N, C-alpha and C positions, 0 to 999 in steps of 0.2 A: 859667366851669362848662363849656363846650363842652369846654377843653383836660384839665379833670379826668376827663370820659367818654371823652375820647380815651382817656387814660393809663389809667383802668382796662379799655377795652376791649382795649386793646396787651396790658397785663398778662394778660388772661384768654387772649387768644390766644396768647401764649407758651409759656402753663402748659398750654394746650390741645395745642399743637405737641408739646410738651415730653413731654406723656404719649404722645402716637402716637408721636412717635420711640423710646420706651424699651417700648413697648408692642406692641400687635400690629401692627406696619405692616409689619414682617418676614413676619408670616406671612399678612397680607393680599395682601401681593404673590409669595406661594409660597414665599418664603426661610425656611429654619430653621439655627440655630446648631448648628453641627458644631464640638465643643471636642475635642483633642486634650493631653491634661493628661500629662507625661511625669516619671517618680520616677528618681533613681540617679543624674543626670549633676550634676558640680560648679557652683556657682553662676556664671553669667554664661556658659555655654559655649552657643553656637551649636549648633542644630539645626534639622531643616528636616522635612517632610510633604509629599510628593508626590501631587496628588491632582486630579481633573478637568483634567488636562492643563497644571496650575500648580504651580509650589514656593512654597512659603509658611516663612520662615524666623523664627526667635526665640530671644532670648538670657534669656527666663525660660522658666518651666516650662508654660506654654500658648500652643497656638496655635488660635484661634477664626476659621473660617471660616464663609460663610452660602452654604446649598446647598439646592435645589430639591427635590421629593419624587423618590427615586430610588434606584439601588445604584453605589455606587461603590467602585472601587479606588484603596486607597493604600497608599504605601511609605515607611517611615521610614529615616532617613541615620542609618548606624553612624559613631559619633564616635571619636576617637582613643581605643584601648583599652576602649571601651564597644560593646557590642552591643544594641540593642533588641529586644524582645520586646514584641508581635509585630512583624518586621520589615515586614509586609506584611498586610493583608487586606480586608476588604469591611465597609463601610457600609453600612446602608439609610435613608433618610431619607423616614419615612411620617406626616407630619403632626405631629411634634414634633421638637424638639431633640435632641441625638444627643451623648455622651460617650465617647470612646475613650482609656482609659489604656495610656499606654506604659511599660514599666519596661527601664531602661538597665542592663546588667550589667557590672562590670568585667571584662575578658576578657584581660589580660596573663600570657603565659605563665610560672608560678610557677618557680623554680629553687633548688638549693642552693645557699648563698652560704659557707658554712662547717660546722663541725663544733666541739662540744664533748667532749671524751675525760673517760670516765670507765671506772674499773674493779669489777667484771671485767667482761669480755666474757659476753655473752649471758644476761646479768640482766636481769629485766622492771623498766623504769621508768617510776614514777608521776611525771608532771609538773604542778608547781603553780606558776602563774605570782603574784605579790604585787602589785600597783599602787600600793602603798604605798612600797615600797622600791626597785621595779622588778628584785627579784631571783627568779630561777627556782629550785623548789625539786624536786630528783630524788631520791626516794624508792627505795629498791629493794625491789622487792616479796619478800616472805619473807626479808627479813633485817632487820638493825637501825640500817642506815646513812641519811642523808639528805645529798645534797650541796646545797651554796649557790652557787649561780652568780650572778656580777655579769653580768648582760645587757649593760652598757656594754662591758666589756672581754671579754666571751665566756668567762669562764674560771671556773674552780673555785676558790670563794674559802677555803671552810671547810669541814667536813662536821659533823654532828649524829649522836652517840649515843644510842640509845633504849635503854631496859632489855629490849626484847622486838620481836619481829620485827612487821612491817608488814603490813596487808593492803588498808588503802586511806587514803587521807589528803585532807585539805580545808584551803584557805588561806581565812581567811573575815574580812572589811573590820578587823575590830577587829585585826587586824596578829597575829593567833595562827594557829598551824597545830595542827589535830586530826588526830590521828593514831589509826585504829581498831587494836588489836590483839586478833585475836580468840584465840589462844593465851593471853593474859594476861587476857582478858575485860575489856579496858580500853581506854577511850580517852586518849592523853596529848595534853596542850596545852603546846604550845611556843610561849614567846614569841619573835615574831622581831626584835626588838629587841635582844635576849640569845644568842639561839638556844639555850635554857636550857628545860628542860622544868618547869614550874610547876604543873603540877597533874596527877593522873592520877583519872580519872574510872572508878568501877566499873561494868560493864553487864554485861547477861545474857550467857550462854555461848553460843555457835554465833553468834555476831553478824557481820554484814555488812552492806557501803552506807556510805555517809556522804553524805547530800545534806540541801543549805541553800536554805532558800527565801526568803532575805532578810527575816526575821523574828526573831524570838529562838530560835529551834530551829531544833536538827540533828538530822535523822533517822537512821535506821538498823534495821535488821530483824533480828530472832532469831527461831529457829525452835523455842525452849524452851515446851514448855506448847501444843503446836499451832500455834506461830509467830503473830508479830504486828507491826506498827510501833510501834517505840519512840520517844521524844524526849527530848535533853536541851535543858534552857531554860537558856540562858545567862543569863538574869537569876537564877532562881532556884538556877542550878547542881545542878539536880535531874534525875533519868531516872524517866520514868512510860513506862506502856504507854500508846499511843495510840488504837490499836483492833487486835483481834484478828481482825478481818475479810481481814486482808489475809495471806496465808499460802502456804504451798509455793512460798516465792522460795529460788533459790538451791541448787535439789535436782537439779540435772543435773552428769552426768560430764565436760560438753564445755566447763563454764564456766569462764570465765578471770573468778576472783572480783575482780580489778581494776576490773572495769566492774560497772554498775550494773543489779540488773535493777527499777529502778523510778525515777521522777523526779516531783516535785513542781511543778505549775503553777496557781499562784494558789489556788482551794480544792480542787484535787483532785490525787490520787495515781494515777499512770497505772503498772501494774507487770505484770510477766511472771510469771502463775502456771504454774508446769510441775506435773504427775503425774508418778510413779516410772516405772508401768507402760507397756511398750513400746507399749500399743493406746490410750494417752491422747493427749491435744493439749494444746500449748501453748495457754492463755487471756491475750490482752492485756485486759485490765481497767479500770476507774477506781474509785476510790472517792473520794465526796465528804465533807469533812469538815461540810459543813452538815446532812447528812441523816445521813450514818452508815452510807450504803449505797453497794455495790458495783454494777457494771455493766459488761456485756461489750462490747469493741469489736469482738475478732475472735477466731476458734480456727483452729488448724491440727493436724494430726499430726506428732507430736514423738517421733521414736525413741529418743531418748536423755535424757529428763524435761526439764526448764527450761533454757532457751537465752536468755543475755543479749543485749541490744540495745543497739546505740549510740545514748541517745536525744538529738535536735538539737530544740530548742525555736524555732521562728520563729513568733511569733504572727501570725496565729491559727493555724497549722499546726504539729502535732506531728510529727517525722519519727523512724521507727523503724527500724535499718538493722540485718539480723542480722549473726550472727556465727558462723554456722554453715554451713559451706560445701557442704551438700549438700540445698537446696533450701528453706528456709524462705524465707516471701515478706519484702520489705520495705513498709513502708505507711506512709502519710500521712496523720493522722487530723484534720480540720479540726473545731478547738474550738468553732467557732461554730454551722457546720452539724451537727454531731454526727456527721460522714461519714465514712468509712474509703476509702481508696482504695489499691489492689494496686500496688505498682511493680516488679513481678517478681522473680525470687529471684538477683539477680547478687550474691556476696559481693564487695563494694567494700572493705572493711578489717574489722579488728577494731576497731578505732579510729578517733574522729572528733572533731573539732573545726569550731566555724562561725566564719568570719571575717565580722563585723558591717561591716567597712569596705568590703569588696568584696561583699557575699553569697551567699558561697560555703562549701560544707563540704568541707573537708579529712579523706581517710582516710589513716592511716598508711604504707598501701602505695604511695602517691602519686597515687592517684585524686582526683580534683578534681570536686565532685558541683554542679550547677547546680538550685538548688529552685524556679528559676523553669518552667526545662523538664522538671525533673525525670529531668535525664541526666548521665552524665560526661562533661564535656567535654573534658578531655584527661589524661593521666598524667605527673606528675613522674617522670624517672627517675631511678633508683640508692636507692630506696629500698623496703624490705623489712616485711612485716607483721607481727605479732604478739610485738613487744619491748617493749611498752606503750603509754602514751597520749600524747596532743597536749595543747600548751598554745597560747594566741594570745596574743602582747603587744603591747597598744592601743598603747603608748608609740613605737613603729616598725615597726607591722603585720607583724612576724616571726610565724612560726609555728615552732615546737618541736617534733620530732619524733623521739620515741625509738628508737634503733635498736640495733644489737649492738654493745654496749661504748662505744656515743657517743652524741649527741643532734645529727640535724641540724637545721641552722637555713635556713629556706625564708624565700625572700622573695617573698612573693607579686606585689609593684610592682617587675617589674623594668624599669621605663621609667625609673626612679631608679637613681642610685648611691650607694650604702651603703658606708662604710668599715667592713670587717671585720678585726678583730686577730687 
């Protein structure tokens, strides 16, 4: 009986001590957990934190130490081709545990590693990458030619000739290319298995833009009847007016119409609404599919009517980069806090693409923008802006940049050697 009582006593003691160990014992001794959590490093990478005259190392994404109340300066190690943000700072422990997030950003200097020749020179090239077959499609704006490029050989394999000129185009996951031709009031559907036009969809006149939102609808804008957002349903294969509350898009003389005045993110359409009077403003608004309502984010004087933006969505942020060289602002809009921040009025480029593998934004003229610091961190030499769009190839990490009569092949990962034919 005594042995049973002793065992029960020991069991309760162990439970009590366990509770104390994981509970408030550190607080009782004046120590609190300080957790540094990194994001962005490859799995297993060794990184370190220097704080309170000690260095702590880890090969996972978390470093946890215990500190008493006070103010502490810390520094974070930079690792090979990765830079930490913030790289240093101060944390304050004041009676509670503290968490400090660290973002590592890939920072290898990208460079041009090859070119793909096209004809004719001086044309504007609209680039679309198809992950289904690893091919790149280069449509020549305001012509009827689309070049089909094998990204393994980096050479033009064939071309597609359309009945009419191209305004914009879009590759979808169904292995089809949708090409909007304003002059023909038509969206041509190209089967990329055969490179043949298999359908032509009649659309309202004065249509521009093609945007896909990962559902069953392609959206475009038409200025007829006061303007409105239209949709082509891929299942029903029918065109319908979505809303006429989105209007005055694509009205400015400065616009390069291969760029878009709107983007769809979730249940919202973000768009640039321009008015034609020289005393009017550009309005950046969003439309809610749920409430059928329009809300203003930002407005600014626009002496040439509405002006296209490069929209880059990196949730929860939506980046809007001006394509106007005379002072309109770049913005970042936080879709969670519904707040807009001005990022200055520098013209970074006329087209942009986001590289999700290293978290950077690349512009057609060579500027490389870091969305963590909201700054241009370097410029790739040898590129010119204004010759078309860019495309990202996730299979090899390359970026394709439309240039004068050719496509530049950019390798952001210059610490790795690639074979280019």
